[in-house]
N, C-alpha and C positions, 0 to 999 in steps of 0.2 A: 330303195325306189319302189313305189307301190304300183300295182297293175292298174293301168288307166282304162276307164271306159271310154270308148270312142264312138263317133257318130258318122253318118253319111257325110256330114259337113266337114269334119276334120280328119277323116281316115287317111286320105292321100298324103297330107302333110305329116301325119304320125308315122307312116311307114316309109317315108322318103329316104331316110338316112340310116345306114348301119343295118344290123341284123334285128329284125322285129318278128316275133311270133304273135300272130293274130288268132285269137280264140273266137270263133263264130258260135254263139250260144243263144239260149232262151231260158228264162226263169222256170218254165215248166218241164224242162228237159232233165231227166234223171241222170244220164251219163255226164251231162254238163256240170251237174252239182258234184258228181264224183271226181271230175278232173280238176275242179277249182282249187282244192287244197294242194294238189300236186303242182299246179302252176304257181301257186303262192310260194311253195318251197323252192321251186326252181328260180323264181324271181328273187328270193332272198339269197340264194347261193350263186347265181350267175348274172346278176344285173350288170356287171361290167362287160359281159359278152353279148347279152341279148336284152332287148326291151320287149315286155309282154303287154299286149293290149287286148281288150275284150270288146266285141261288137254284138249287141243284142239284135238278132236277126228279125225279131218281130217289129222293132222300132226303126230299123235301118235296112229296109228291104232292098233299096237301090244298090248298096255296096255288096250285100250278099248275092244279089242277082248278077252283078258285074263279074264276080268271081265264080259263078256257077255253083254256089253252095246249095246243095240239095238235102244233105243230112247234117244233123248237129250231134255232138260237137264236131266241127271241122277246124282244124288248125292249119293255117297257112304260114309258111316261113318265108319272109321277104328279106331280100338283101338289096339295099339301096333302091327300094321301091318295086323290085321285080320278084315275082314268086319263084322260089328256088326249090321248095319242097312242100308236101301236103300230107297230112294224116287225117283220117276220118274215124270217129268213134273214140271211146276211152283208150288211153294209152298209159302204161306204167311209166313211172318217173324215169327209169333207166332208158327206155326207148326215146323219150323226149330229149333227155340229156345227150344221147348219142346223135340224134337228129340235129340239134343245135351245134354240137362240137364238129360234126361233119362239114358245116358251112361257116364256122367261126374263123 
């Protein structure tokens, strides 16, 4: 399962069911580029537990504003449409795996 790019238009339906890790990012953001391969690895290893989506905050300001995203990367973990956890800034793979397992 590949990481899906989501928009203001489809964000709500993409996070509505199950465990979803949403990466709020922008193309010009250095730490966002650093975390991208980490998320790809997690997606490859844990796709049965968690779905990962990416939202470009420059192109989708409505959703970023709705969730109070002020810094990027911000990772919000949703369970059945509700935020259950949040991390801001680059995180090592182990920290993200622990975060997901805590709520899986």
